C-alpha positions in Angstrom: -4.0 -21.3 -10.5 -3.6 -24.0 -7.7 -0.2 -23.2 -6.5 0.8 -22.7 -2.8 1.6 -18.9 -3.6 -1.5 -18.1 -5.7 -4.4 -15.9 -4.1 -6.9 -18.5 -4.8 -5.0 -21.4 -2.9 -4.5 -19.2 0.3 -8.0 -18.1 0.2 -9.2 -21.7 0.2 -6.9 -22.6 3.0 -7.6 -19.6 5.2 -11.3 -20.5 4.8 -10.9 -24.1 5.8 -8.6 -23.0 8.7 -11.1 -20.4 10.0 -14.1 -22.7 9.7 -12.3 -25.4 11.8 -11.3 -22.8 14.3 -15.0 -21.8 14.8 -15.8 -25.4 15.1 -13.3 -25.8 17.6 -14.5 -22.9 19.6 -18.1 -24.5 19.3 -16.7 -28.0 20.3 -15.3 -26.8 23.6 -18.4 -26.0 25.3 -20.5 -28.5 23.6 -18.4 -31.4 25.0 -18.6 -30.1 28.4 -22.5 -29.8 27.9 -22.5 -33.5 26.6 -20.7 -34.7 29.7 -23.2 -32.6 32.0 -26.1 -34.0 30.1 -25.0 -37.6 30.4 -24.6 -37.4 34.1 -28.1 -35.5 34.6 -29.7 -38.3 32.5 -28.1 -40.8 34.8 -29.4 -39.0 37.9 -32.9 -38.8 36.3 -32.8 -42.7 35.8 -31.5 -43.1 39.2 -34.5 -41.0 40.6 -36.9 -43.4 38.7 -35.2 -46.4 39.9 -35.3 -45.5 43.5 -39.1 -44.8 43.3 -39.6 -48.6 43.2 -38.6 -48.6 46.7 -41.8 -46.3 47.5 -44.0 -49.3 46.3 -42.9 -51.6 48.9 -44.0 -51.3 52.5 -40.5 -51.6 54.1 -38.7 -49.7 51.5 -36.7 -52.8 50.4 -36.6 -54.7 47.2 -35.3 -58.2 46.4 -31.6 -58.6 45.5 -32.5 -59.4 42.0 -34.7 -56.5 41.4 -31.9 -54.2 43.0 -29.4 -55.5 40.4 -31.8 -55.1 37.8 -32.6 -51.5 38.5 -29.0 -50.5 39.2 -28.4 -52.3 35.6 -30.9 -49.9 34.1 -29.3 -46.9 35.7 -25.7 -48.2 34.9 -24.6 -47.6 38.5 -23.2 -49.3 41.4 -25.1 -47.3 43.8 -27.9 -44.9 44.1 -29.3 -42.7 46.8 -32.1 -40.3 46.9 -32.2 -37.9 49.8 -35.6 -35.8 49.9 -34.6 -34.1 53.4 -37.9 -35.3 55.2 -37.1 -38.8 55.6 -34.3 -41.4 55.3 -32.5 -41.7 51.8 -33.7 -44.3 49.7 -30.7 -46.5 48.4 -29.9 -49.1 46.0 -26.4 -50.6 46.2 -24.5 -53.6 44.4 -22.6 -56.0 46.4 -19.7 -55.9 46.5 -19.4 -52.1 46.5 -16.1 -50.7 44.5 -14.1 -47.9 45.8 -14.9 -44.2 44.7 -11.8 -42.5 43.2 -13.5 -39.2 42.2 -16.5 -37.1 43.0 -18.3 -34.5 40.9 -20.9 -32.3 42.5 -23.3 -30.7 40.1 -24.8 -28.4 42.6 -21.8 -26.1 42.6 -19.8 -26.0 39.6 -18.9 -23.5 36.8 -18.6 -23.5 33.0 -14.9 -23.1 33.2 -14.7 -26.0 35.6 -17.0 -28.3 33.5 -14.8 -27.6 30.3 -11.7 -28.4 32.2 -13.1 -31.5 33.9 -14.3 -32.6 30.3 -11.0 -32.4 28.7 -9.4 -34.0 31.7 -11.7 -36.9 31.2 -10.9 -37.3 27.5 -7.2 -37.4 28.3 -7.2 -40.1 30.9 -6.9 -43.7 30.0 -7.5 -45.4 33.3 -10.9 -46.8 34.4 -12.1 -44.9 37.6 -15.1 -45.2 39.5 -16.6 -41.7 40.4 -19.6 -40.4 42.4 -22.0 -37.9 41.0 -24.0 -35.7 43.1 -26.8 -33.2 41.9 -30.3 -32.2 42.1 -33.1 -34.5 40.6 -34.4 -33.4 37.5 -37.8 -34.5 38.7 -37.7 -32.9 42.0 -35.2 -29.9 42.9 -35.9 -30.7 46.6 -34.4 -34.2 46.1 -30.8 -34.7 46.1 -29.5 -37.9 44.1 -26.2 -39.6 44.4 -24.9 -42.3 42.0 -21.6 -44.1 41.8 -20.8 -45.1 38.1 -17.9 -46.1 35.9 -16.0 -43.5 34.1 -15.4 -45.9 31.1 -18.8 -45.5 29.3 -19.0 -41.8 29.8 -15.3 -41.4 28.3 -16.2 -43.9 25.3 -19.5 -41.8 24.8 -17.6 -38.3 24.8 -15.1 -39.8 22.3 -17.8 -41.1 20.0 -19.5 -37.5 20.0 -16.1 -35.9 19.4 -15.5 -38.0 16.2 -19.0 -37.3 15.1 -18.5 -33.5 15.5 -14.8 -33.8 13.9 -16.4 -35.5 10.8 -19.4 -33.0 10.6 -16.9 -30.2 11.1 -14.8 -31.3 8.1 -17.8 -31.8 6.1 -19.1 -28.1 6.9 -15.6 -26.7 6.6 -15.1 -28.1 3.0 -18.7 -27.0 2.0 -18.4 -23.7 3.3 -14.9 -23.1 1.9 -16.0 -24.2 -1.4 -19.0 -21.7 -1.5 -16.9 -18.8 -0.1 -13.9 -19.7 -2.4 -16.3 -19.8 -5.6 -18.0 -16.6 -4.3 -14.9 -14.6 -3.7 -13.0 -16.1 -6.7 -15.9 -14.6 -8.9 -16.2 -11.3 -6.9 -12.5 -10.6 -6.3 -9.8 -13.1 -7.3 -10.7 -13.5 -10.8 -11.1 -9.7 -11.5 -7.9 -9.2 -9.9 -6.3 -11.6 -12.1 -7.6 -10.1 -15.1 -6.4 -6.7 -13.7 -2.8 -8.1 -13.4 -2.9 -9.9 -16.8 -4.0 -6.6 -18.3 -1.1 -4.8 -16.5 1.5 -7.5 -17.6 0.2 -7.3 -21.3 0.3 -3.7 -21.3 3.9 -3.6 -19.8 5.0 -6.1 -22.8 3.2 -4.0 -25.5 1.6 -0.7 -24.5 0.3 0.0 -27.9 -2.0 -3.3 -27.7 -5.6 -2.2 -27.0 -6.7 -5.7 -26.6 -5.4 -5.9 -23.0 -7.9 -3.1 -22.1 -10.5 -4.2 -19.8 -14.3 -3.2 -20.4 -16.0 -1.1 -17.7 -18.6 -3.2 -16.2 -20.0 -0.6 -14.2 -19.1 -1.9 -10.9 -19.2 0.7 -8.1 -17.0 -1.2 -5.8 -13.1 -1.2 -5.3 -12.5 -3.5 -8.2 -14.6 -1.4 -10.6 -12.6 1.6 -9.4 -9.3 -0.1 -10.1 -10.4 -1.1 -13.6 -11.3 2.5 -14.4 -8.3 4.0 -13.0 -6.1 1.3 -14.6 -7.8 2.3 -18.1 -7.2 6.1 -17.5 -3.7 5.3 -16.5 -3.3 3.3 -19.7 -4.7 6.3 -21.8 -2.4 8.8 -20.1 0.7 6.6 -20.6 0.0 5.8 -24.2 -0.5 9.7 -24.9 2.9 10.4 -23.0 4.6 7.6 -25.0 3.3 9.0 -28.2 4.6 12.3 -27.2 8.0 11.0 -26.5 8.1 9.1 -29.5 7.5 12.1 -31.5 10.1 14.3 -29.8 12.6 11.4 -29.9 11.9 11.3 -33.5 12.4 15.2 -33.7 15.6 15.0 -31.9 16.8 12.3 -34.1 15.9 14.2 -37.2 17.3 17.4 -35.9 20.5 15.9 -35.1 20.8 14.2 -38.4 20.5 17.7 -40.1 22.3 19.7 -37.6 25.7 19.5 -38.9 24.5 20.5 -42.5 22.3 23.3 -41.3 25.1 24.8 -39.0 27.4 24.6 -41.9 24.7 26.6 -44.0 24.4 29.0 -41.3 28.1 29.5 -41.0 28.5 30.1 -44.7 25.5 32.8 -44.3 27.2 34.3 -41.2 30.6 34.6 -43.4 28.6 36.4 -46.3 26.8 38.5 -43.9 30.2 39.7 -42.5 31.2 40.7 -46.1 28.0 42.5 -46.6 28.7 44.6 -43.5 31.9 45.8 -45.3 30.0 47.1 -48.1 29.5 51.0 -48.6 26.0 50.4 -50.2 23.6 52.4 -48.0 21.1 49.8 -48.9 23.4 47.0 -47.9 24.2 48.7 -44.7 20.7 49.1 -44.0 19.6 45.4 -44.3 23.0 43.6 -43.0 22.3 44.2 -39.2 18.8 42.6 -39.3 20.1 39.8 -41.4 22.9 39.2 -38.9 20.4 39.0 -36.1 18.3 36.6 -37.9 21.0 34.4 -38.6 22.2 34.5 -34.9 18.8 33.6 -33.8 18.6 30.8 -36.1 21.7 29.4 -34.8 20.7 29.9 -31.2 17.4 28.0 -31.8 19.1 25.2 -33.6 21.6 24.6 -30.8 18.8 24.7 -28.1 16.7 22.3 -29.7 19.8 19.8 -30.4 20.8 20.0 -26.7 17.4 19.4 -25.5 17.2 16.2 -27.3 20.3 15.1 -25.9 20.5 13.4 -22.4 21.5 15.4 -19.5 25.2 15.2 -19.4 27.1 13.6 -16.5 27.5 15.9 -13.7 30.8 16.9 -12.2 29.9 17.8 -8.6 32.0 20.2 -7.0 31.8 22.8 -4.1 30.4 25.8 -5.8 30.1 29.4 -4.1 26.7 30.4 -5.1 27.6 34.2 -4.6 30.4 33.6 -7.4 27.8 32.2 -9.7 25.7 35.2 -9.4 28.6 37.4 -10.0 29.7 35.8 -13.1 25.9 35.9 -14.2 25.8 39.7 -13.5 29.0 40.1 -15.4 27.8 38.5 -18.7 24.5 40.1 -18.7 26.3 43.5 -18.1 28.3 43.0 -21.3 25.6 41.3 -23.3 23.0 43.8 -22.7 23.7 47.4 -22.8 20.1 48.2 -21.8 21.0 48.1 -18.2 19.6 44.6 -17.1 21.0 43.8 -13.8 21.6 40.8 -11.6 22.1 41.2 -7.8 22.7 38.7 -5.0 21.2 39.0 -1.5 22.0 37.1 1.6 24.3 34.2 2.8 27.4 35.6 1.1 29.3 32.3 1.9 26.9 29.9 0.9 28.4 26.9 -1.0 26.3 24.2 -2.8 27.3 21.0 -4.1 26.7 21.1 -7.9 27.9 21.1 -11.3 29.3 24.7 -12.0 28.4 25.1 -15.6 25.2 23.2 -15.5 23.9 25.2 -12.5 24.9 28.4 -14.1 22.7 27.3 -16.9 19.8 27.4 -14.6 20.3 31.0 -13.5 21.2 32.0 -17.1 18.0 30.6 -18.5 16.0 32.2 -15.7 17.5 35.8 -16.3 17.1 35.3 -20.1 13.6 34.6 -19.7 13.0 37.4 -17.3 14.8 39.9 -19.5 12.9 38.6 -22.7 9.8 39.3 -20.7 10.7 43.1 -20.0 12.1 42.7 -16.5 15.0 45.1 -15.8 16.7 43.3 -13.0 16.4 39.9 -11.1 17.6 39.2 -7.4 19.0 35.8 -6.2 18.0 35.1 -2.6 19.2 31.9 -0.9 18.4 30.5 2.5 19.0 27.3 4.5 16.2 24.8 5.1 17.2 21.6 7.0 20.2 20.2 4.6 18.5 22.0 1.6 19.2 25.5 0.2 16.1 27.3 -1.2 16.9 30.0 -3.8 14.4 32.5 -4.8 15.1 34.3 -8.2 13.0 37.2 -8.3 12.5 39.7 -11.3 10.4 43.0 -11.8 8.8 42.0 -15.1 5.1 42.1 -15.8 4.3 38.4 -14.8 3.3 35.3 -16.3 -0.2 35.1 -17.9 -2.4 32.8 -15.9 -3.3 30.5 -18.9 0.6 29.8 -19.3 1.0 28.7 -15.6 0.4 24.9 -16.6 2.7 25.0 -19.5 5.6 26.7 -18.3 7.7 23.4 -18.0 6.4 21.8 -21.2 8.9 22.0 -24.3 8.1 23.7 -27.4 4.7 25.1 -25.6 5.3 28.6 -24.1 8.0 31.2 -24.3 8.2 34.8 -23.2 10.5 35.5 -26.2 8.6 35.4 -29.6 11.7 33.8 -31.2 12.2 31.4 -28.4 11.7 27.5 -28.7 10.1 27.2 -25.2 12.9 25.2 -23.8 14.7 27.4 -21.2 12.3 26.5 -18.2 12.3 22.9 -19.4 16.1 22.7 -19.6 16.4 24.5 -16.2 14.1 22.2 -14.5 15.9 19.1 -15.8 19.2 20.1 -14.6 17.6 21.1 -11.2 16.1 17.3 -11.0 19.4 16.0 -12.1 21.0 17.7 -9.0 18.4 15.8 -6.8 16.4 19.2 -6.4 13.5 21.0 -7.9 12.4 24.2 -9.7 9.0 25.7 -9.5 7.1 28.9 -10.0 6.5 30.4 -6.3 4.3 33.6 -7.4 3.9 35.9 -10.3 1.9 38.9 -11.2 2.1 42.6 -11.8 4.9 43.1 -9.4 7.1 40.5 -10.8 7.7 36.7 -11.0 9.6 34.5 -8.4 10.9 31.0 -9.2 12.3 28.8 -6.5 15.2 26.5 -7.0 15.8 23.9 -4.3 19.0 21.9 -3.9 20.2 19.2 -1.3 23.2 20.2 0.8 25.5 17.1 1.7 26.3 16.3 5.3 29.5 17.7 6.7 31.5 14.7 6.0 30.3 14.3 2.3 31.0 17.4 0.7 32.7 17.2 -2.8 36.1 18.2 -3.4 36.7 21.9 -3.5 36.0 24.3 -6.5 39.0 24.6 -8.8 
């Protein structure tokens, strides 16, 4: 996919750019080296030309030979100083004026680089003097005077050759790197992306799944993790679909079923008025069975519905505990108690009915498990309230810990539907909080409810 925003296109551009940058870093010292080599070659040629003076008795040559030797060097002036005798010189007449001087005996790499780029940037024709050690004799100092034009032309020619070579190397390297990375990374990532898009559009289509090619790198891990995620999501979707179908079915039969149960209740009430001892014996169990059926039906229907819109108000937590205690005192003559400990003036931002439902479900589960009391203990934690609900029951079996909040899976009440904790957790999450099991065992069970507390200037209206 060759679009500017695609990974392939960006990879190609980055590869070309990085190779060109590398070539620039290589070119910088190489152009300085080329300039230095050019001048050293001229110094070597000058030394050879000056040796012709040694073949003459008086150290002099004809003017024609002088000019020919200087033309061979490409210089206006040549001088060799061996330090033991008078310098040997060749000079053209007339002699132009020297405008710059380069001493190769004392220079640095940085200076050579700067001088090279400064020479490339100039447009005028200067005459400059070069002084350096002779490549043939370290004890001899050679001085030449040459035009700058031929050197600058040679440097530009070298630069163009380097540029053309860099472009070819960049394109070849970019193509090879691009093809390799596209095969190893880009194309597999595109397949992963296409698989994810296809899964989003149709989760049940298994043709979008990628085969495990056995790669041990990050791409292979991503493919395997994506496959595992798809399997998990498909299982969750199937479960949700079944639950949705169950909810729809229960909602459809709920009206008729409740009418049937209402009729059975009326008949049972009439049976209780009978003086027949046998009827008096079977009537109470029958009433309790009908009540359990009505409760089970109502809980199942409520679970299949979405959580209702919350009416957030300022709710005193101690009052919620007192209401809960009063209800269980009236409903359970066996002496089950609800107590509240700590922070008597603590207010929470919640839907009063829904948050009461959370504590009622926890208390009902505790009572059904055999507990005789629960203790509600709140405390503040950085704009959150942590409420511990502790009972003195026998505890929850180890095998049930992972199933506590799964609907229709585990219940402390043999007649229950396993929805109490699931509904309580959903209500807590709807308030922006959480419900979790803190500890359990022979000494009792503790659930922790955490709820956010608004900032001082964001509290909802006071409770009615």
